[in-house]
C-alpha positions as CSV (number, residue, x, y, z in Angstrom):
1,M,15.3,22.2,-32.0
2,N,12.6,24.3,-30.6
3,G,9.6,24.8,-32.9
4,E,10.4,21.8,-35.2
5,I,7.5,21.0,-37.5
6,T,6.1,17.4,-37.6
7,K,2.8,15.9,-38.8
8,Y,0.0,14.0,-37.4
9,Y,-1.3,11.0,-39.3
10,K,-4.7,9.4,-38.6
11,Y,-5.1,5.7,-39.7
12,D,-8.7,4.6,-40.5
13,S,-7.9,1.1,-40.6
14,S,-6.6,0.9,-37.0
15,G,-8.8,3.7,-35.4
16,S,-5.6,5.4,-34.1
17,G,-3.0,8.0,-35.1
18,S,0.6,8.9,-34.7
19,V,3.0,11.9,-34.4
20,T,6.4,11.4,-35.8
21,I,9.3,12.7,-33.6
22,P,12.6,13.5,-35.5
23,I,15.3,11.3,-34.7
24,A,17.7,14.4,-33.9
25,L,15.1,15.5,-31.4
26,A,14.8,12.1,-29.8
27,K,18.5,11.9,-29.4
28,A,18.7,15.4,-27.9
29,L,16.2,14.2,-25.2
30,N,18.1,10.9,-24.8
31,W,15.1,8.9,-25.8
32,E,15.7,5.2,-27.0
33,H,13.7,2.8,-28.9
34,Q,10.6,1.7,-27.0
35,D,11.1,4.2,-24.1
36,E,7.8,5.0,-22.4
37,I,6.9,8.5,-23.2
38,G,4.4,10.3,-20.9
39,I,2.0,13.0,-22.3
40,I,0.4,16.0,-20.6
41,I,-2.3,17.9,-22.4
42,D,-2.1,21.8,-21.5
43,V,-3.0,25.2,-22.7
44,K,-0.4,28.0,-22.8
45,N,-1.0,31.4,-24.4
46,D,-4.4,30.2,-25.6
47,K,-2.8,27.2,-27.6
48,K,-3.6,23.7,-26.5
49,G,-0.7,21.4,-26.8
50,L,1.2,18.3,-25.6
51,F,4.2,18.0,-23.3
52,L,6.0,14.7,-23.9
53,F,8.4,13.3,-21.3
54,K,10.4,10.1,-20.8
55,K,9.1,8.2,-17.9
């Protein structure tokens, strides 16, 4: 599942946005509904990205 494509959605009405994680990927990571997911922002190979991990 490495390199899966997803989309970012910005919601003007709430002032926030979201990224959708495919269910197959969440299952592969043993993520369950309402798990707390940590986020690290980092740069690798001149590309800024996110590292998501289950707390």
